N, C-alpha and C positions, 0 to 999 in steps of 0.2 A: 223703431216703424210699429205701430199701434195692432192690434188685433186685426181689426175694422182694413187694414191697409191690406195687409197680408192674405185675409182673406178674400176678399176682393182682385188682387192679384193671382192668388189660385185660380179662383173661377175665373179670370179670361185666360191663364194661361191653359187652362182644360177642355176651353172655349177653342182657342187655338186648333189643342191639337186633336181635338174632336172632330174639328174642321177638316185637319187636312187628311185626318186619316176616313173621313167621308168623305173626301172627294176624291183620295188614291184608290179606293174601295169600286166608287161609282164608275171614274175612269176604266179600273180593272172590267168593272162587267161591260161596261160600251164596250170592250174589244174582244171579251169573248163572244158577248152579244155576234158582233160584226165576224168575225173569224166562223162562229156556227153560222151563222149565214152566208155566208159565202163556201162553208163546207159543202149546206143543204145545197142550194145552188147549183155548184160543180156537180154535187152526186144525180142532183135533176139530170141535169144534161147530159151528162154519161151517161144516164138507165136509159134516155129518151134519143139519145144515138144509135146506142146496142140498140135498142127494139126495134 
């Protein structure tokens, strides 16, 4: 394999790895936001009922 081919493959693999990591982090953040919102609403409702 020539150097250009190796560089090209490395770039493609890096791009795919970055994409996988980015989507994983994105999913994680969405999950955290969802849990946070759920906890916030639950707490708000609880406080309203106590009040």
